[in-house]
C-alpha positions in Angstrom: 68.4 95.2 100.5 71.4 94.0 102.5 74.3 96.3 103.4 77.9 95.3 103.3 81.3 96.6 104.5 84.0 95.8 102.0 87.4 96.4 103.7 90.9 96.2 102.2 93.7 96.3 104.7 97.5 96.3 105.1 98.4 95.5 108.7 101.8 96.8 110.0 101.3 96.1 113.8 99.7 92.7 114.3 99.5 92.9 118.1 97.6 96.2 118.0 95.4 95.0 115.1 94.3 92.0 117.2 93.0 94.3 119.8 90.7 95.9 117.2 89.6 92.5 116.0 88.6 91.4 119.5 86.6 94.6 120.1 85.0 95.0 116.7 83.5 91.5 116.4 81.0 92.0 119.2 80.1 95.5 117.9 79.4 94.1 114.4 77.3 91.3 115.9 75.3 93.8 118.0 74.2 95.4 114.7 73.3 92.1 113.1 76.4 91.9 111.0 78.1 88.6 110.0 81.5 88.1 108.5 81.5 86.5 105.0 85.2 87.0 104.4 87.8 87.7 107.1 91.3 87.5 105.7 92.4 84.2 104.3 94.1 83.3 101.0 93.7 85.9 98.2 95.2 86.8 94.9 95.4 90.5 94.1 95.1 91.6 90.5 95.5 95.1 88.9 96.3 96.9 92.2 98.2 95.4 95.1 99.1 96.4 98.6 96.3 95.2 100.7 96.9 91.6 101.9 93.7 91.3 103.9 90.1 91.6 102.7 87.0 91.5 104.9 83.4 91.5 103.8 80.7 91.9 106.4 76.9 91.5 105.7 74.3 93.6 107.5 70.5 93.4 107.5 70.5 96.6 105.3 72.6 99.6 104.2 71.4 101.9 107.0 72.4 99.4 109.7 75.8 98.9 108.1 76.3 102.7 108.1 75.0 103.0 111.7 77.4 100.3 112.9 80.4 102.1 111.4 79.3 105.5 112.7 78.5 104.2 116.2 80.4 105.5 119.2 81.6 102.0 120.1 83.0 101.3 116.6 84.6 104.7 116.4 86.5 103.9 119.7 87.6 100.6 118.3 89.1 102.4 115.3 91.7 103.9 117.6 93.5 100.5 117.3 93.3 100.6 113.5 94.9 104.0 113.4 97.9 102.5 115.2 98.1 99.2 113.3 96.9 99.3 109.7 96.1 101.2 106.5 92.6 100.5 105.2 90.0 101.4 102.7 86.4 100.8 103.7 83.3 100.9 101.5 79.8 100.6 102.8 77.7 99.2 99.9 74.1 98.4 99.3 73.6 94.9 97.8 71.5 94.0 94.8 69.0 91.9 96.6 
């Protein structure tokens, strides 16, 4: 079954956030991940505060987890810590 990252994000330093975006894309691709949703128009219901949603598909749950926990990705997160508030869920898909 496929694995997914579901990320909700509020960016407060766009310049620093773009550094994360540049670095993280190649890391995600290295683990076979592909972006299904990366920002764009959205309408929040019930809870608000995260203007950006990202969904990344991986070959399976374990690969999604390994990518997030990899040394390379953990280093990229230093830019997130300076630029955004996020919530990240690593989820196993239905099929």
